[in-house]
C-alpha positions, -999 to 999 in steps of 0.1 A, spaced: -700 608 -426 -683 582 -442 -648 605 -447 -625 582 -427 -643 549 -425 -623 534 -458 -592 540 -442 -590 537 -404 -596 502 -386 -633 494 -377 -629 497 -339 -616 533 -343 -643 539 -368 -669 532 -342 -656 553 -315 -652 581 -339 -689 577 -352 -702 580 -316 -678 610 -310 -697 623 -344 -728 617 -329 -723 639 -299 -699 665 -311 -711 669 -348 -688 681 -372 -659 693 -349 -648 659 -344 -643 655 -382 -616 683 -380 -600 670 -348 -595 636 -366 -577 652 -394 -554 671 -368 -548 638 -349 -538 619 -383 -515 649 -394 -500 650 -358 -492 613 -360 -476 615 -392 -459 648 -387 -422 633 -388 -428 611 -420 -446 641 -436 -417 666 -428 -395 642 -446 -414 640 -479 -401 662 -509 -432 661 -531 -470 662 -530 -468 626 -543 -450 612 -516 -471 631 -489 -504 616 -504 -487 581 -502 -477 586 -466 -513 598 -457 -525 566 -474 -506 545 -451 -524 536 -417 -502 509 -404 -488 531 -374 -495 514 -340 -514 546 -329 -542 537 -356 -545 503 -338 -551 513 -303 -583 535 -298 -569 553 -267 -536 564 -283 -554 576 -311 
């Protein structure tokens, strides 16, 4: 249940936790897909696994600040 709480903004975590209580584990898979979709362009430009991991650690995009956009 704490999979995304260390990385995502608190207001988004609250909404995702609410969704988790309603939909159970499906929401964890959907969150992962949403993160990959938001970072798709940057991930395709990465040349190695190290740069992919560094890209996935950065959550400064505006989509992560706006609950509805996510």
